[in-house]
C-alpha positions in Angstrom: -53.8 25.0 20.4 -51.2 23.1 22.4 -52.6 19.8 21.3 -52.8 20.9 17.7 -49.2 21.9 17.8 -48.2 18.5 19.1 -50.2 16.9 16.4 -48.6 19.1 13.8 -45.1 18.3 15.0 -45.9 14.6 15.0 -47.2 14.8 11.5 -44.1 16.6 10.4 -42.0 13.9 12.0 -43.8 11.2 10.1 -43.6 13.2 6.9 -39.8 13.8 7.2 -37.7 10.9 5.8 -35.5 9.3 8.5 -31.8 9.9 8.1 -30.1 6.7 7.2 -27.4 5.9 9.7 -24.6 3.4 9.0 -24.6 0.6 11.6 -21.8 0.8 14.1 -20.4 -2.5 12.9 -21.1 -4.2 9.5 -23.5 -7.1 10.0 -21.1 -9.5 8.3 -18.6 -8.9 11.1 -21.1 -10.0 13.8 -23.9 -12.0 12.2 -23.9 -15.4 10.4 -25.8 -15.4 7.1 -28.7 -17.7 6.5 -27.6 -21.1 5.4 -27.8 -21.9 1.7 -28.6 -25.6 1.2 -27.8 -25.6 -2.5 -24.5 -23.7 -2.3 -23.3 -23.9 1.3 -20.2 -22.1 2.6 -17.2 -24.5 2.8 -13.5 -24.6 3.2 -11.2 -26.3 0.7 -7.5 -27.1 1.4 -5.0 -27.7 -1.5 -1.5 -27.0 -2.8 -0.6 -24.3 -5.3 2.6 -25.0 -7.2 5.1 -22.1 -7.2 8.6 -22.0 -8.5 10.7 -24.8 -7.0 8.1 -25.5 -4.3 4.5 -25.0 -3.5 2.1 -23.2 -1.2 -0.2 -24.9 1.3 -3.4 -23.0 0.7 -7.0 -22.8 1.9 -10.0 -21.3 0.1 -12.9 -20.1 2.3 -15.7 -20.5 -0.2 -18.7 -18.2 0.1 -22.3 -19.5 0.2 -24.8 -18.7 -2.5 -25.1 -19.2 -6.2 -23.7 -17.0 -8.9 -20.2 -15.6 -9.1 -18.4 -14.2 -6.0 -15.9 -11.5 -5.5 -12.7 -12.9 -4.1 -10.0 -11.8 -1.6 -6.4 -12.9 -1.6 -5.3 -12.5 2.1 -1.5 -12.6 2.7 0.0 -13.1 6.2 3.2 -11.5 7.5 6.7 -12.6 8.5 6.7 -15.4 9.6 2.8 -15.7 9.9 2.1 -16.2 13.5 -0.9 -13.9 13.0 -2.9 -15.3 10.0 -5.9 -12.9 10.3 -8.3 -15.7 9.7 -11.0 -13.8 11.6 -10.8 -11.3 8.7 -11.2 -14.2 6.2 -14.3 -15.4 8.0 -15.9 -11.9 8.1 -15.2 -11.4 4.4 -16.8 -14.8 3.6 -19.9 -13.9 5.6 -20.1 -10.8 3.5 -20.2 -12.9 0.3 -16.5 -13.1 -0.6 -14.4 -16.1 -1.4 -11.1 -15.8 0.5 -7.8 -17.5 -0.5 -5.1 -17.8 2.3 -1.8 -19.5 2.0 1.7 -20.2 3.5 4.5 -19.0 1.3 7.1 -21.5 0.0 9.4 -22.6 2.8 7.0 -21.4 5.6 4.9 -23.5 8.0 5.5 -26.7 6.1 5.0 -25.5 2.5 7.6 -27.1 0.3 10.5 -25.0 -0.9 12.9 -22.3 0.4 11.7 -19.2 2.1 12.9 -15.8 0.9 11.4 -12.4 0.4 11.8 -12.8 -3.4 10.1 -16.2 -3.3 7.3 -14.8 -1.2 6.7 -12.0 -3.7 6.6 -14.6 -6.5 4.2 -16.7 -4.5 1.8 -13.8 -4.0 1.7 -13.2 -7.7 1.3 -16.9 -8.5 -1.6 -17.0 -6.1 -3.2 -14.2 -8.1 -2.6 -16.1 -11.4 -4.2 -19.1 -9.7 -7.4 -17.2 -9.0 -7.6 -16.1 -12.6 -7.1 -19.6 -14.1 -10.2 -20.9 -15.9 -10.5 -24.0 -13.8 -10.3 -22.1 -10.5 -12.8 -19.5 -11.7 -15.2 -22.2 -12.6 -14.8 -24.2 -9.5 -15.1 -21.3 -7.1 -17.4 -19.1 -9.2 -15.0 -16.2 -9.1 -15.9 -12.8 -10.4 -12.6 -11.9 -12.0 -13.6 -8.2 -12.1 -13.7 -8.1 -8.3 -10.4 -9.6 -7.0 -8.9 -7.7 -4.1 -5.5 -8.3 -2.3 -5.0 -7.7 1.4 -1.8 -8.1 3.4 -0.5 -7.7 6.9 3.0 -6.6 7.8 5.4 -8.3 5.3 2.2 -9.6 3.5 1.4 -5.9 2.9 4.5 -5.5 0.9 3.8 -8.7 -1.0 0.2 -7.6 -1.6 1.3 -4.3 -3.0 3.9 -5.8 -5.3 1.4 -8.3 -6.7 -1.4 -5.8 -7.1 1.0 -3.3 -8.8 2.0 -6.0 -11.3 -1.6 -7.1 -12.0 -3.8 -4.3 -13.3 -6.9 -6.4 -13.0 -6.7 -6.3 -9.2 -9.7 -4.2 -8.2 -8.5 -3.1 -4.7 -5.7 -3.2 -2.2 -6.0 -3.3 1.6 -2.8 -3.0 3.7 -2.6 -3.7 7.5 0.4 -2.1 9.2 2.5 -2.8 6.1 6.2 -3.4 6.2 8.5 -1.3 4.1 11.8 -3.1 3.6 13.4 0.1 2.3 12.8 1.8 5.7 14.3 -1.3 7.4 17.4 -1.0 5.3 17.7 2.7 6.2 17.5 1.8 9.9 20.4 -0.7 9.6 22.8 2.3 9.4 22.4 2.7 13.2 23.5 0.1 15.8 20.1 0.2 17.4 18.3 -0.4 14.1 20.6 -3.3 13.2 20.2 -4.9 16.6 16.4 -4.6 16.4 16.2 -6.1 13.0 18.6 -9.0 14.0 16.4 -9.7 17.0 13.2 -9.7 15.0 14.6 -12.1 12.4 16.0 -14.4 15.0 12.6 -14.8 16.6 10.8 -15.4 13.3 13.1 -18.0 11.7 11.9 -21.2 13.4 8.9 -21.9 11.0 10.9 -20.9 7.9 13.0 -23.2 5.8 16.3 -22.3 4.2 16.4 -18.7 5.4 18.9 -17.0 7.7 19.5 -13.5 9.0 22.3 -13.1 6.5 20.3 -14.2 3.4 17.2 -12.2 4.2 19.2 -9.0 5.0 21.3 -9.4 1.8 18.1 -9.6 -0.2 16.6 -6.3 1.0 19.9 -4.5 0.9 20.8 -5.8 -2.5 17.9 -4.4 -4.5 16.7 -1.0 -3.2 14.1 -0.4 -5.9 12.5 -3.8 -5.7 12.1 -3.6 -2.0 10.6 -0.1 -1.8 7.0 -0.2 -0.7 6.4 3.5 -1.5 7.5 2.9 -5.1 5.2 -0.2 -5.4 2.2 1.9 -4.2 2.9 4.6 -6.7 3.1 1.9 -9.4 -0.2 0.6 -8.2 -1.9 3.6 -9.8 -5.3 5.1 -8.9 -7.2 2.0 -7.9 -8.9 1.8 -4.4 -6.3 1.6 -1.6 -6.7 1.6 2.2 -3.7 1.5 4.6 -4.3 1.0 8.3 -1.2 1.4 10.4 -0.7 0.7 14.1 0.9 3.3 16.5 2.5 0.6 18.6 3.5 -1.4 15.6 5.2 0.0 12.5 2.7 2.8 11.9 5.5 5.2 11.1 6.2 3.1 8.0 2.5 3.2 7.1 2.5 7.0 7.3 5.5 7.4 5.0 4.3 5.0 2.3 0.8 6.3 2.7 2.1 9.8 1.8 3.9 8.3 -1.2 0.7 6.6 -2.3 -1.5 9.7 -1.8 0.9 11.8 -4.0 -0.1 9.6 -6.9 -3.5 8.1 -6.0 -6.5 10.2 -4.8 -8.2 6.9 -4.0 -5.9 6.3 -1.1 -7.2 6.2 2.5 -4.6 6.2 5.3 -5.4 5.7 9.0 -3.1 4.9 12.0 -4.8 3.4 15.0 -3.7 3.3 18.6 -3.0 -0.4 18.8 -0.2 -3.0 18.4 1.1 -4.6 15.3 -1.3 -7.5 15.6 -4.3 -5.2 16.2 -4.9 -7.2 19.3 -7.5 -4.9 20.7 -9.0 -3.7 17.4 -10.0 -7.0 15.7 -13.7 -6.1 15.3 -12.8 -2.6 14.0 -10.3 -4.1 11.6 -12.8 -6.6 10.3 -15.3 -3.9 9.9 -12.9 -1.7 8.0 -12.0 -4.5 5.7 -15.6 -5.5 4.9 -16.6 -1.9 4.3 -13.6 -1.6 1.9 -14.7 -4.7 0.1 -18.3 -3.4 -0.2 -16.9 -0.3 -1.9 -15.1 -2.4 -4.4 -18.0 -4.7 -5.1 -21.3 -2.8 -4.3 -23.3 -6.0 -4.9 -22.0 -7.3 -1.6 -24.8 -8.7 0.5 
């Protein structure tokens, strides 16, 4: 009786379907894909004209034949953290990734300004949609996603809101200029902003504390991230803030986005602005977001 009971339990276990469990970390974050001899992964460097200057850019080209979803990945101000580990993870997952330096930053020709950076982000999107670019990099234009960190989060949101063909938006501790402007009303806020700009000016051309501050103070509607996210509509959106960074900004603009978009996911993690101790988790979150936008992701 005891043995038959054990046998019956074993039979039941075999007959019961196993519950599928999502792996702790997406394989694309930790595992290299098998090489594709016919269509290997590669990296192309080139220049994208923009306004009165140009953007030094790099395309991380995914391996494999056929068309590929494509990610535009935008760095912050001034771009010390470029998040290229995220680019590599996305490429391993089957995505092309375009990264760039805005006009007037890190040797890109032209003058840096927040207005120019916003135009640069939109021009990069247009570049991805050009017929010659689509053909060269086998881009699936129905699956273009924009991601941005810090200032790049604002630029990503503005570009995505202005281009309805963008399929998804992923923001990493995004900067809201409107909240910075509000903070300038206090001596502490003004001193903090002045110190931040002073430390970030060296790799930028033609910019100053005065010019950058005048920009964000001069057009409150243009430099309001919450407004941009409401204008983005109901497309997929993930915002991940950093408690020890500017996560308070992420919470506020995330609430604005959630008021208009049920497809908004907001998280604030216990880490710094560069996600220094959450790089694997951040790459995993990005790759899973991308997989939700393009389910054919391998």
